[in-house]
C-alpha positions in Angstrom: 70.5 21.3 -54.6 72.6 18.3 -55.7 75.2 16.8 -53.3 78.8 16.3 -54.1 80.7 13.1 -54.9 84.1 12.8 -53.2 86.9 10.6 -54.6 88.2 9.1 -51.3 91.7 7.8 -51.0 92.3 4.9 -48.6 95.5 3.4 -47.2 97.8 1.2 -49.3 97.7 -2.1 -47.5 97.5 -2.0 -43.7 99.4 1.3 -43.3 98.6 3.5 -40.4 95.9 5.8 -41.7 97.1 8.7 -39.5 100.4 8.7 -41.4 99.1 8.7 -44.9 95.5 10.1 -44.9 95.1 13.7 -43.9 92.8 14.5 -41.0 90.5 16.6 -43.3 90.1 13.7 -45.7 89.3 11.3 -42.8 86.7 13.8 -41.4 84.9 14.1 -44.7 85.0 10.3 -45.2 83.5 9.6 -41.8 80.7 12.1 -42.4 79.3 10.3 -45.4 76.6 7.7 -45.4 76.5 6.9 -49.1 79.3 5.1 -51.0 80.2 3.5 -54.3 82.9 1.0 -53.6 85.1 -1.5 -55.4 84.9 -4.1 -52.6 82.3 -3.9 -49.8 84.1 -5.8 -47.1 87.4 -3.8 -47.3 85.4 -0.5 -47.5 83.5 -1.3 -44.3 86.7 -2.4 -42.6 88.4 0.9 -43.6 85.6 3.0 -42.4 85.7 1.3 -39.0 89.4 1.8 -38.9 89.2 5.6 -39.1 86.1 5.7 -36.8 85.4 2.9 -34.5 81.8 4.1 -34.1 81.1 4.5 -37.8 77.5 3.3 -38.4 78.2 0.8 -41.3 74.8 -0.8 -40.8 73.1 2.6 -41.4 75.2 3.4 -44.5 74.3 2.6 -48.1 77.0 0.9 -50.3 76.8 0.4 -54.1 79.3 -2.0 -55.7 81.3 -0.8 -58.7 83.3 -3.2 -60.9 85.3 -2.5 -64.1 82.4 -3.7 -66.2 79.7 -2.0 -64.3 77.0 -0.2 -66.2 76.3 3.3 -64.8 72.6 2.4 -65.2 72.8 0.1 -62.2 73.8 3.1 -60.1 70.6 5.0 -60.8 69.5 4.9 -57.1 73.0 6.1 -56.1 72.9 9.1 -58.4 69.2 9.8 -57.5 70.2 10.2 -53.9 73.1 12.5 -54.8 70.8 14.6 -57.0 68.4 14.9 -54.1 71.2 16.4 -52.0 73.1 13.6 -50.4 76.9 13.8 -50.5 78.6 10.5 -51.5 82.0 8.9 -51.6 83.8 6.7 -54.1 86.4 4.3 -52.6 89.0 2.1 -54.2 90.4 -1.2 -52.9 93.6 0.7 -52.2 95.0 4.2 -52.8 93.2 6.7 -55.0 89.9 5.9 -56.7 89.8 6.4 -60.5 93.4 5.3 -60.9 93.7 1.6 -62.0 90.3 0.9 -60.6 86.6 1.4 -61.7 86.0 4.6 -59.8 86.2 6.5 -63.1 82.9 4.9 -64.0 81.2 6.9 -61.2 83.0 10.2 -61.8 82.3 10.0 -65.6 78.6 9.5 -65.0 78.6 12.3 -62.4 80.1 14.7 -64.9 77.5 13.7 -67.4 74.8 14.5 -64.9 76.3 17.8 -63.9 77.3 16.6 -60.4 80.4 18.0 -58.8 83.3 15.6 -58.3 85.8 16.5 -55.5 89.1 14.6 -55.2 90.5 14.3 -51.7 94.2 14.1 -50.8 95.8 10.7 -50.1 98.3 8.2 -51.2 98.8 7.0 -54.8 101.4 4.2 -55.2 102.0 5.3 -58.8 102.8 8.9 -57.9 104.8 8.1 -54.8 106.9 5.6 -56.8 107.5 8.1 -59.6 108.5 10.8 -57.1 111.1 8.6 -55.5 112.4 6.9 -58.6 114.7 9.6 -60.0 113.1 8.9 -63.5 111.4 11.6 -65.6 108.5 13.1 -63.7 107.9 15.7 -66.4 106.7 13.2 -69.0 105.2 9.8 -68.0 102.5 7.3 -69.0 100.6 4.8 -66.9 99.5 1.6 -68.5 97.9 -0.4 -65.7 98.2 -4.1 -66.2 100.1 -5.6 -69.1 98.9 -8.8 -71.0 98.8 -11.9 -68.9 100.0 -14.3 -71.7 103.8 -14.5 -71.9 104.2 -13.5 -75.6 101.9 -10.6 -75.2 103.6 -9.4 -72.1 107.1 -9.6 -73.7 105.8 -7.7 -76.7 104.3 -5.0 -74.5 107.5 -4.6 -72.5 109.6 -4.1 -75.6 107.1 -1.5 -76.9 107.2 0.3 -73.6 111.0 0.3 -73.5 111.0 1.8 -77.1 108.6 4.5 -76.0 110.7 5.3 -73.0 113.7 5.9 -75.2 112.1 9.3 -76.1 112.4 10.3 -72.4 108.9 9.3 -71.2 108.8 7.2 -68.1 106.6 4.1 -68.6 104.6 2.9 -65.5 102.7 -0.3 -65.0 101.5 -2.7 -62.3 101.0 -6.4 -61.9 98.9 -8.7 -59.7 101.1 -9.4 -56.6 101.4 -13.1 -57.0 102.8 -12.6 -60.6 105.4 -10.0 -59.7 108.3 -12.5 -59.9 107.4 -13.6 -63.4 106.9 -9.9 -64.4 110.4 -9.1 -63.2 111.9 -12.1 -65.1 110.2 -10.9 -68.3 111.4 -7.3 -67.8 114.9 -8.6 -67.5 114.5 -10.8 -70.6 112.8 -8.2 -72.8 114.8 -5.0 -72.0 118.3 -3.8 -72.7 120.9 -4.0 -69.9 121.2 -0.2 -69.8 117.5 0.5 -69.4 116.6 1.8 -66.0 113.9 0.1 -63.9 112.4 1.3 -60.7 110.6 -1.1 -58.5 108.3 0.2 -55.8 106.8 -2.4 -53.4 104.8 -2.1 -50.2 104.7 1.6 -50.6 103.9 3.5 -47.3 104.3 0.2 -45.3 107.1 -0.6 -42.9 108.5 -3.0 -45.5 108.6 -0.3 -48.2 111.1 -0.9 -51.0 111.8 1.6 -53.7 114.9 1.3 -55.8 116.1 2.2 -59.3 118.8 0.3 -61.1 119.7 -0.7 -64.7 118.4 -4.0 -65.9 122.0 -5.3 -65.7 122.0 -4.3 -62.0 118.7 -6.1 -61.3 120.1 -9.3 -63.0 122.5 -9.8 -60.1 120.2 -8.8 -57.3 116.6 -9.9 -57.7 114.3 -8.9 -54.9 111.6 -11.1 -53.4 108.4 -9.5 -54.6 106.0 -12.4 -54.0 102.6 -11.1 -53.0 103.8 -7.6 -52.4 101.9 -4.8 -54.1 104.3 -3.3 -56.6 104.7 -0.6 -59.2 107.2 -0.9 -62.1 108.7 2.1 -63.9 110.9 2.0 -67.1 113.1 4.6 -68.7 115.6 3.7 -71.4 
């Protein structure tokens, strides 16, 4: 009988796992000895954080990147097919959302293997819940273009889409957050609402919604802080 593949949430940053990861999720995670992970070092560190005695040296880890070919995971899936339960872990938050975990779950469905999502933090969903913006209709776009012209064009397109009532959500690499906020202020109308969620679940958590005009006179320091941006015209 085939094993199951669990989509395992991890903490956002160095948050206390007891505050953001349910006990049941931690228990299942600690019981597994087979993982597909985005980053090996952080995965091993997280497992030791929830269980100081976790046998990392007796556990099999398979790396998964955004360009990974499911074919390289043949051994991983063979072990699951033979009955081993396995976990998929992101660098932060929920796997499969803005990370390559979907490569594993898609291949699992193709092979008829059960995929089970576990409860845990998602910066996108937490920011949306706190934003006051439309939670009935929203779209997540991941990362916008890196080049300035492409990013400004994308922002104007997202603002236009949001004018129909759909919240537009996107993220940026932490060291480029300041430039992203500058471009949002440049590209969008003063009346458009922008929610910024930074360091979500950490002690330094910052979630605030203002108009673009409001942000122009009070720009927060977002340097190297994991952040989520939400737009609604």
